[in-house]
Each structure stands twice: as structure tokens, then as C-alpha cells.
N, C-alpha and C positions, 0 to 999 in steps of 0.2 A: 504494500500500500504506500503510495507516494504522499508525503505530508507537505502541504503548501501554506503560504500566507501566514507564517508564524511570526509573532512579535520578536524582534531581535533580542530584547532584554530577557524574555522568557527562554529563548534558545541558549543564550550564554549561561543562564542559571542552570539549565539542565545539563549542558555539555560539561560544565566544570563541577557541578555538584551531584549529577546523576539523578536529578529529581524527575519524577514522572507521576502523572495523575493515576489514581486507581479507580478502575471501573470493573466491577465483578463481571466476569465473562461466564456465560452458562455452558462452559465446556465440559468435557468428559471428566469423570472421576476415575477411581482406580479400575484398571481393566481386569475383567474376571473370566472372560470366555475365549480369549485368544490363545493360540498355541504357545506364544511367547510369554504367557502368564505363568508358565511352569518354572518355579524358582529353583528346581533341581538342575536346570540347564545352565550352562556357563553364560556369562554376559555376551561373549562372542556369538554363541549359538543362538541366543535369543535375538540379538541384533540382526543376524542373517535371516531369521524367520520373518522379521518385520520387513526387511528390505525386499524380500520376494513379493510382497503384496503392495509395494508402493509404486505410485505413478511418478513420472519425472517431475511433475509440478509439486508433488508432496516432498520429494527429495530436496528440490531446490528450496522449499519453504523452511527446511531445517537448517539451511546453510547461511541464513542471514537473520538479522534482527528484525523485530516487528515495528521498528521506529521508536520514537520517544513518546511515551503515553500521554504526557501533558500536551503534546502537540497534535494528537490525533483528533480528527473531526468527527469520528464516529465511535462505536463501541470498541473497547480495547481490553485485551487480556492483561495489560501491564499491571503489576502490583506496586508500581510507584518507585521502582528501583532504577538503576543505571541503564538497563536494557533487558530484553527478553526475546525468546523465540516463541512463535505461535504453536499452540497445540494442534494436533490432528485428531479430532474426535473419532473419525471413522476407524482409525487404527488404535485408538486408546493411547496415543502418544501425548504426554503432558507437556505443558509449556515449561521452558527453563526460565525461571525468574531470577534475575541477577541483581546483586546489590554490592556496591563498594563497601568494603569492610576490612580496612587495613588494621585499625586498632579498635574496632567496634562497628556496628551497623550504622551506616550514615543515613541522614535525612529522616530519622525516626520522628522527631518532633513535628516535622512538617505534616506528618500523617497522624498526629496524635498518638505516636508510639514511643515507648521508652527504649533506649539502647545504652548499654554500659560502655562508657569511655574507659578503656584500659590504658595503662601507660603506653606511650608510643613504642614502635617496634625496636628502634635502636636502644631505647631505654631498657625494654624487656630483655633484649639480647645481652645486656650487661649483667644479667643474673647468671649467665652461662648454665642454665638449668633446663634440661630436656623435659623434666616432669612438669615444670611450670609452663614451658612452651606448649606442651600438649593441652594443659588446662586452659591456656590462653585461647587456643584454637577451638577447643571444645565449647567454651563459653560463646565465642562468636558464632559457631555453627548452631548452637542451641537457640540463640537469639535471632539468627536468620530464619530458622524454622518458625519461631514464635511469630514472626512478622510475615510469614507466607513466602519466603524465598527458599530456593533450593540450589543456588550457586553463589559462592563467594567470589568477589573480585579483589581479594587481598593478596597476600603471599608475595610481597616485594622481597626480592633476593639479590638485587643488583649490588655489586660491591662498590665501596666508596672510593672511586678514583678521583672524584671531584667533591670534596666535603662541603663546598658551598652550594651544591645541588639542593634545590628547594625541596626535594623529596628524600633527603638523607634520613630524616626522621622516620620515614616509612620503611627503611631497609634495616638489615641486620648487621651492619658493620663492614669491616674491610678484609676479613679473612674468609677464604672459601670454605674451610672446614667448619668454622664456627657458624657462619651465616647459613650455609647449606644444611647443617645438622639442625639448628634451631628452627629454621623455617620449615624444614621437613616435618618436624614434630608439631609445629603449629598447624600445618595443613593436614596432617594425620588426625589431629584433634578435630578440625573442621569436618573432615569426611566421616568421622565416627558418628556424626549426627545425621547421616543420610543427606549430606549437602556436598555438591561438587566443589572441590578445592581448586585453587588457581595459583600458578606461579607467574610472576611478572617482574619487570618488563623485559622481555626476551628479544634482543640482548644488547649489551653495551650502551644502555640508555642511562647515561651517567650525569646528565645535566638537563635542566629545563629550558635554559636560554636557547631558543631556536631548535627545540627538540624535534619539530616536524621538518627541519631542513638540514640539520647537522649530518655530516658524513664522517663517521668514525673510521680511522685507519688503524688497524691492529693486525699483527701477524697471528697465524693460527695457534702457534704454541702458546703465546701469551694469553689468547682468549681461552684456550682449553684449560690452562692451569689456573686461571683466575675466575673471571665472571662465569664462564660456562661450566667450570668445575663446581661452583656453588649450586647452579641449577641441577647438575647431574647428581650431586649428593642429596639435595632436597627431594628430587624425584625418586631416588632409590629408597629413601625412608618413607615417603608419603604415598607414592603411587598417585600423585595428584591427577585429577581428571582433566584439568585445563591448563594450558600455557598461553599467556597473552603476549603476542608479538608487539614490538614497540614502534614508535613513530620514526625513529632515526634510520638513516642508511648505515650500513656496515660495509666498508670497502667498496663503496659505490652503488650498492643495491639496497633498496628498502628492506627493513627487517621482515616485513610481512609478505615479501615476495623473494626472499633470499633462500634459495634451495640448499645452500651449504648449511645455514643455521637450522632451517626447519626440517629438512629431509635427511641430509647426510649426518648431521650431528644429533639432532633431537630424536628423530624417529628411528634412525638406524643405529647409531652408536649408543644412544641412551635407552633405546628400546621403549620409547614413549608410546603408550597405547591409547592415550586420550586424544583430545582434539585441540587444535590451535585456533584461538579466537583473536581477532585483530583488536588492538586498542581502538578507541572510539574515533573513527575517521582516519584510521591508519592504513586502510586498503586503497590501493592505487591502480589495480588492474583486475581483470577477470581471469583470462586463461593463464597469464604469467603467474599470478598469485596462486591459482589452483594447482598448476604444475609444480610450483615450488613447495607446496605443502600447507598452505592456509586452508583451514577447514570451515571457518565461519567468519563472516563479516558482521561487525557491529558498528553502529546501532541500526543501520538500515539496509537497503538492498540496492545501492547504487551500482555495484559491480556483480554481487553474487545473487541477484534476482533475475530479471529478464535478460540481462546481458549474459549471464552465465548459461541460462537456458538456451539462448541463441547460439552460444559457443558450442554447446553439446549438439544442437541440431545441425550446425554447420560442420561438425566433425573436428573442430579445433580443440575440444575437450571431450574425452571419451566418457561414456556412461560408467565404465568401470572405475574411472577416477572419481566420478561423482559418488559412486557406491562406497568407495574407500572413505571419503569425507563423512558420508552419512553413517557408515559403520562405526567410525570412531566416536561420533556423537552419541548414537544409540547405545553402543557398548558402554560408554561412560555413564549414561543415564541408568542403565541396568545395574552396573557395578556399584553405583552409589545409592541405589534404592529409590530413584525417582518414580519408577513405575509402581513399586511395591509399598512404599511408605509416603503417600501424598502428604503435603504440608497441611497443617491445621493451625489457623491463627489462634494464639494463646497469649495470656498475660505472662510476661517474663518474670522470673524470680529475681526481683530487684535486690533484695538483701544478699542473695547469693552472689550476684554480680558485684556488689559493693565489696564483699569479703574477698573475692578473687582479685579484684582490681587493687585493693589495698595491700594484699600479701605480695603480689608481683611488684608493686611499686616499692615496697620496703626492701625487697631483694634486689631491686634494680638500682637504687640510689647509690652513688659512688662518693665515698669520702676521699677527696683529693689532697687536702692539706689539713693538718691538725697541730699547729704550732703550740707548744707548751701545754698540750692536752686541754685546749680550750673547750673541746667537746669530749663527752656529752655535757650538757648544761646541768650541773649538779651544784647545789648550794648557792645559786645566784639569787639575788634579791630583786634586781631590776633589769629588765630586758627591753631594749628599743628595737622594734621591728620597723624596717624602713623600706619603702618602695615596692615595685613589682605588683601592685594591687593585691598584696598579700592579705589585706583585710577582708577581701571578698572571694578570692579564688586562685586557681592555678591555670596557666596557659595551656592551650592545645594546638595541634598542627592543623593547617588549613588545606583547602582544595577538596578533591573528591574523597579524601580520607576523613574529612571533618565529621566528627560525631556531634550531634546537636547537644548543646548544654541544656539539661533539664530546667525548664522554666525560663530559658533564654540566658544569654551571657550576662553575668553580673557587672561586667565592664562594657558600657555602650560602645559600639563600633565608632570609629572616627567618621567624620562626614565624607561621603563618597566623592572622590575626585573625578571619577569617570565611571563608565558602565561596568567595567570589571570589578572595581572596588565596591560596587553595590552588593556583590555576591561573594567576593573573596576578601575577608577581613578577619582580624584576630577575634578569637572567642576564648573566654575563660570558663573553666568548669567551676561550679559553685561549691568549692571545697576550700575553706579559708584556713591557711596556715596560722594566721593570728588567733583565730578562735580555738584551733587545736592546741596551740602553744599555751594559751591561757588555761585550757583544761588540764594539760599535762603539768603545768607549773603553777598549781593552785596557790602555793605559798608565796609566789613572786608577783611583782608589779610588772605587767607586760603592756607596753604602750605602742602606738602605731603612728608613724609619720609617712605621708605619701611620697616624700622625696622630691616633690615638685619644686620646693624651695630649699636649695642646698643649705642655706644658713639655718633654717628651721631644723633640718635633718641633723646638722652638726650639733646644734643645741641639744636635741634629744639624745644623741649619741653620748655627749659629754656627761649627761646625768645618769647614764646606765652603766651597770657592771659589764654588760655585753651588748654589742650592737650587731643586728643581723640585717644585712642588706639583701633584698631579693632583686635579682637582675634577670633579664630575659632577652631572648632573640627569637622572634616569630619566623616560622618557615611555612611555606605553602607551595603546593603544585602551581605550575605556570610561571614561576619566577625564581631565580636563584638569588642567593645572598650576594651582595656586592663584595662583602668581606666577612671574615670570621670574627672581626672586632665587634664588640658590643657597640650600641649607639654611643656617640661621644658623651652625651649627657649622663649616661649610666656610668661610664668609666670615671667621669669627673665626680659623680656622687660617691662612688666607692672610695676614690682617693681621698676625698674630703672627710668622709666618715672615718676612714682608717687613720687619718691624721689626728682625729679628735678622740679616738678610742682604740687603744692597742689591742683590745679583744674584739676585733671586728671579724665577723664571719660572713662570707658571701654564699648565698644559695642561688645556683644558676638553674633557670628553666629554659633549656635550649634543645633543639633537635639535632644539632651538629656540635662539633668542637667549638669552643670559644677561646680566643686569645685573651691573655690576662696581663696587661702592662703593669698592673698593681699587685701582682702575685707576691712580691717580697714585702708588701706593706700590710697585708692582712694576716690574721692569725689562722683562719680556717676557710676552706672552700668545699662546698658540697654540690655535686652535680645531681640535680633532681630530674632532669629531662622534662618531658611533658607527662606528669605523673598520673593523670587520669582523674576519675570521678571521686576518688578518695585520696587524692594527692596531698591535700593539706594535712590530713591525719598521718599519712605515711611520713611526710617530712618532719612533722613534730615528733613522731616516735623515734626517728633517727637522731634528731638534734638533742632530745632529752635523754637518750640512752635506753628508752623502752625497747628499742630494737638496735642490735649491734650491726652496723653496716657491713655487707658482704659483697656488694657489687664490684665488678672489675670492668674497666673500659673495653668495649668492643671496637673501639676506634682510637687512633692516636690523636692527641691534642698537640698541634704544632705550636711553636713559639710565635710564629707570624705567618701571614700569607706567603711571604718570601721564601719560606721553607717548603712549600708545596711543590710537587712535580711540575705544575703549571701555575706559577705565581700569579699570573694575570688571567682572569676568567675570559675564555674565548667567547665573544659575543657575535651574533649574526649581523651581517651587513643589512642595510635597508632592503635590498632586493630579496633577502631571504626571510622577510617578515610577512606574514599573511595580512591581507587587507580585507577586513570584514566590515568596513565602514558602510557598505551599501547592502549588507546582508539582511534579507527580510524573511527568509524561510530556510527550512532544513535543506532544501534543494540547493540554495545558494551556498550554504556551508559545505555540502558534499561536493559541489563543483569546485570550490576552492581547494578542498582537501584532495580531490581526485587529480586536479591539475598538478599538484605538487609545487614545490618551491625550489629555486636554484640552490644547490647544496653549498654549504661552506664546510671547510675541512678542519678536523681536529685529529692530530696524530698522537696516539697513545704510545709515545716513544719511550716511556718509562717501562714498558713491556711487563715483565714479571714482577716488577718492583712496585707492588700496590700496598699502600698503607705502611705498616711498620717495616716492611721489607725495603721500602724506599729509604727510610731514615737509617736503617742498619747499613744498607749498601752504600749510601752516600756519606755515612759517618756523621749524620746530623743529629744533634741533641734534640730531644722532644721536650715540650713543656710537661706532658704526662704521657708515658708510653702505653702502647697497646697492652691490655691485660693488667693495668695498674689499678689498685684500689686499696685504701687503708682500712683498718679495723680499730675497734676500741680495745683489742688485745693484740698480741704479737705471736708470730709463728717462727719455728726453726725447722730447717730441712736437713736430713742426714740419710746415710745408708743407701745410696743409689745402687740398684742392681738391674742389669739389662741382659735379657736372654734373647738373642737374635734368632729369627726363624720366619716361617710363613706368617705367623702372628708374633710380633716382637713383644715380649713381656717387660714392662718398665715398672719397677717397684722402688719405693723409697718411704722414709718415715717423715711424717709431719707432726710436730709437737706444738701445742698451745703453751707458750711460755709466759702468758699474761695471767690476769686475775679474773677474766670474764670468759664465759662460754662464747664460742664463735664458730663460723663456718669459713674455712679457707678454700679458695678455688685454686688448686694446685695445677700448674700448667707444664706440659712437656713439649719440647721443641727438638728439631733435628737440624744439624748442619750437614749437607750432602757433600760428597767428594767434589773437589774443584772442577773435575772434568765434566760434572753435570751442568755447569754454567748457571747455577741457581743463586738467588739472593742468599745472604749469610745464614738465615734461619727461617724455618717454617713451623707453624703450630701443627703438632701431630696428635694431640690428645689433651684431655684435662679430666679432673675429678674434683668433686665437692667433698670436703671432709669436715664433718661436724665434730667439734672437740670441746670437752669441758676444760676448765682451767687446769693446767699441768698435764693434761692427757696427751698421749702419743698414739698415733695410728699408722699402720702401714697402708700406704696408698698404692693401688695397682692400676695401671693403664695398659690396656691391650691395643697395640698399634698394628693394624692390618697393613699388608705390604703395599697396597695402593697409596697409602699416605706418604710413602717414601719414593714413589716413582716419578718420572718426568715424561712429558709427552714428546714423542718422536714424530715429527711432521711427515718425514719421508715414508714411514710405514703405517702412519695413522694408528699408532699403538702406544701404550704406556710401558716404559722400560725402567727396570731397576739398574742404575749405573753401578758397576762393580767398583769396590773401593771401601774406604773407611768413612763411617758415619759417626758423628758426635751427637750423642743423645744428652739433652740438657733438661733440668727440671728446676722449677722455682715458682715465684709468686707473680712474675710478669715477664714480658718479652725482654726486659732489660735487667731483670734480677733473677739470675739463673745460677745459684751457687753449686748445684750438683751437675757433674758431667761425666760421661763414660764413652769411650770409643769402641765401636764394634765394626766388624767387617762383614760385607755381603758379597 
């Protein structure tokens, strides 16, 4: 169905936020009398039975979106999410209802629905906890079903090559093993609820500036060992049903029509059995995209509707190829229970969501500095809380990941400067750190100053035993950060307060690393990320010692932008920026997207040196290294033992040498032989060790051989380079006191 004459403001709102109107469609319910209703059959067999009965029109109907429900002029099956496919009642095929859900189900409030805002993905990754990752996904999957959705559009696993990327907060950090493992468990949790999981944005989609025009240049080995390795690991754990191809070009070809990415790597080498769905408006052809391995266009049918049907009728696309696309979609629907377990709208368990969100936030918060043990706050009589809207809430990330704040944002959005800012603007979750601190510090006087007037903030700080400055950096889809520096006024506020009170603590709410020109002037720094719907309570529990911080950075914090592989953000030239000024309908948008934009080039010449590997290889100091995080106790490492084999056994002892119980995230790295041509170290495993004061535990990490291999482009295979390997263990990528050399 073609959608026309749509208001441009409405269109932008939907495209960037995924909003769609909901109109109940009197379609089929659970199929009961078809041959493919037999649950004892495999998903593949059931899919094949359906395909035998389908017409070409019905097959084509499954390969594209039904449009954006808010823009439909007639009855729509849309459940109000980012996109959907239409049902086929004749064959008992249900609609696929999709919702953005990076850190919670988006747009709930617009439909009178509640969604739990979890800590953002990079924050949650800093817990290094597969059990909590599974619980994270399970909650999202459950709330998707509560709202009538059966496919998640979360699952961001792009590695952080460009930390100023506006969507860094949606991803899982800079290491392929950590990011792939954690996102794999998130998607496994999503799919446990009979919801199709999704991994995105495939691939090399590492910045928002000019994302629909940028042409990324990277060699195959670098891609396979970094970004693509993370996707491979995540798929191996989750068996996710969907992979979303990205807007950008890779080595000259759009990701959604790139046969190397979609077919050679994803479907053949990774043995991906699900379907590839385009990012919204990222399809640029019919036959070429189909041949390359794109299975579904979203949100409409500009290429995979009548155009694709004509391509089949003309012989430029075979019906066998169409059947392959359809099979992948149907097989995924069967495998994830969409036929057998129809969604039923239910009221979510809000209290349960709160509890999960708070627990994950508490495990994710990273203590970065604790000079003179200024934390936890014990025995303090007066505390000045300053800035960051800490009196009313905590910040969240924007764009299509934005989870609606229950009751609306307690911080009113700034006046709209243009059409985009009408819909993309900061939102705070109504969870007040100030209120939580007052509750936890019942015997102390806790005051608040907005920080708008530096002189007033300084006066408040001088009167207090401890000053806590809340600072933030908002991130959103569709735009990158110009710098990792905080806004100048925030840096000035921190410096002024620190000069007035030697016990100044900075709490950061950011979705990316932040540079800290004031680091030597403050006593403490806590990275709280975007901590979600119970973020205020989680922050207060960590600051007051009710919770001992355990989080470790999933991303390196550089000293300045100058230390990044690409010190200056590469921006698109005017010719590579889309012109939507005259857009009046979805057709207009799709025509602009279909035409494409002149590419501009980015060379990822850092190659294998992503994240901490860059700093190690270039011998650059980091502000805070990958894997770093302090605790209110201390740990000692000893007794490393390594037994090399098909699975290498790495064992060592961790002792809690302090006076508080705590959980240490013990990390294992490997230095490969020089002939491998690798960066100095790579993460090969980790373990969480819960320890009482004075307790010692032996930690064991099993390292599979694939974690030590390198990709050989000539043979398209992974090889273990013969030679000596140094196995290292410790508390971060830069604190590895134990090491042993083994030979393979």
C-alpha cells in the first residue's frame, strides 16, 4: 500500500522515533488446522509446508513493511511500533510487529503504555555479567509481548571505533568478545519470551554524521577480527532471528546490498539462519539487494513490493531466490513461536521492572576515582548536591532508543530550534538522586543547588562537608558528539566547586567516555551512565556504600580527542547531506533514500587497533583504561596456572584484602606471537568473583582456541599462529600482575 500526502512533521517523528498509530486489525488468530501447525516438525519443515501453498503476491507481501501506521489512510495492522509486516489470514501467517527496544520498549507513553527504562547498553555492559545481560533481554522481551509486539529492534553490537558516535550509548563497548558475548545473552533473553531478537547495525556503522552517505574503507581481516567478530559471537550465543543491515556503504557498496557482508560472511561463514531486514530507508535496489542477501525491506515497499514482483516476472530475480527470503522469515517466525504463542496485551509488572533496572544499574556504575577514600559517604553531616537536574531525575539517551519517561520528562525540553528538535530532545527519567540521597543519609543535611549560578554553587559547596556535582553529556541517534569534552559551563562549574571544597565528587551521566580536564582537582569520580528508571536510587546506594561498586569500563576513556585514532570527526560535505526540505509524504522520503547520496570516505586505517588495542599499540596513556573500575575494598592476585590445549585452562587466586565484601571482575588477556601481527593484547576471558573480607578464591577461565586465532584472508579461515603466547591476568587491561608463557 502506497502512503501519500503525509505531514512532514509527522513523518520525521515516526522515522526517528518509530511511532505508529494503532488500529486493531480483524486478522487471523492462532492457526489450528494447517499442516504446519504441527509443533513436532522443525521450523524449516514447517516453513517449507507454508511456502508450497503461497502465491507470488503472498510471498512478496512478507518481504516488505506495511508502511508506517500513523500515516496510513485506511485500516492498519500496525501496533504502533517502528514497523510491521502484514498478516496473511488465508494461511494463518501472523503479522510481525516490530518495536525499537535498545534499553526498553520505546514510545510506550504515546500509546498509554508503560515501559521500563533500563540502564543504557554501554552502561549495562560495564557489569561484565552474562546473567544480568540475559535478565536485561528477558525483561525487554516480556514487555514487548505485554504491548503486543513480537520482534525487537534492539541488539546494537557495533564496536566503538568512533566514541563520539551519537549511538555509542546503545552499543556494548569496544571489545568483540565482551560486546558479542553480552549482546548474545541479551538477545537470548529477548527470544526466551517468544519474541524475535535482532542484531544491528550490520556493519561498520560507527558514526551518525552522514550515516546514509558514508563509505567505510576497511580490509577484510580487520573487519573479521573486530566488528564482524562481535556479530559472529553474538549470533553463536543467541541464534538471533534478525540482523539489521545498516545505512552506510562498506568498501563502496551499501551494506544492505553488499553480498560479501550479507551472503559470504553472515549467511555462509556465520551460518545465519534468520532473515536480514534493512534499516528504515536503507534499501536502494530490488534485484541487486535481493541477490546480495537482503530478505526484507522496511518500512515500506518501494523496492521489495511491485518492483521486486516485476523483477521475478521478468526473470531478473528467480522465484527460488524469493523462496529463500520467505523461508528465512517463516522459519524464524516458527522458531521463535510467533505462530504458536500469539501476543496478548497485558499490564506489565512495573515493580519487577523497577527491581531489575535498579540491580543492573548498581552493577553497572563504575567508581573511577576515590581520593582519600572520600567514598562511601559515611559520617558526613552536610552534603551539597549541585547541578545535573539531580533534584528531579537522571538523563536518558535519545532517538529511536528513547524510552518514554513515565509521566513525561521532569526537565522540560528546550525550545525547538527546528523541526528535528521538536522530536529529538533530552529526556530525564523521574528518579531523583537528591531524594534518594536524603533517604539514605537521614542523619545528614542534604541541600541542592542547580549550578546555574556558579557563585551560588560555590557558596553551597563551601558550607558542606562534601560537594557532589552531577554532570552530563546527552547523546542521540542522528547526530554525533562534536567532542568528548563536557559542555564548557559544566567543566567550569566542576573546577569552581572543586576549588571551594576539597571533597568534591563528580557523578557523570554520559553515554560515551568523557574527558576530564579537572580530574586532578576533584576527590572522586563516579560514572553512572544513563542509569534508567531507578537510576537515582542506584546512584545513592553506591555513593553511600549501601552497594559496593563492581562495574568495570567496557570502553577506554581517553585523555582528549587528540588521542583518538581519528582526532577530528569526519563530517559529510554538503553534497552528501539529504535535502528533505520539500518532503511532504512517505513517497518523497523513499525517493530521496532510494536515490542515495554521493559517498564520502572514511578509512579505518587503525585496522585491528580498536579501543584499548589502539592505546596499547600506540603506547598512549589513557585517562581510564578498558576494564578499569575501583571498589570500596581491594583485591590481590596470585598463583597463575595455565594449561594449554584445545581449551586452555587459566587459573589463579583472587583475595579480598579489604574490610568489605565485594565482587571482582577478574580479566584474562593474551599477547600473541609477533608473527601474528596483532595488537599487544586481546581480552580472552573474564570471571566474576564474589568475596567476603579476607576471603580467597581460585578463579578458573576456560579459553577456547578460537579466542587465540587470527583471520587469514587468503584462505578465509581462522588460524592459530605457532609460537609463544603470554597469558596475563589482573583487574584491567593495564593492571595485569600475573603472566605465564605457553607454546602452541
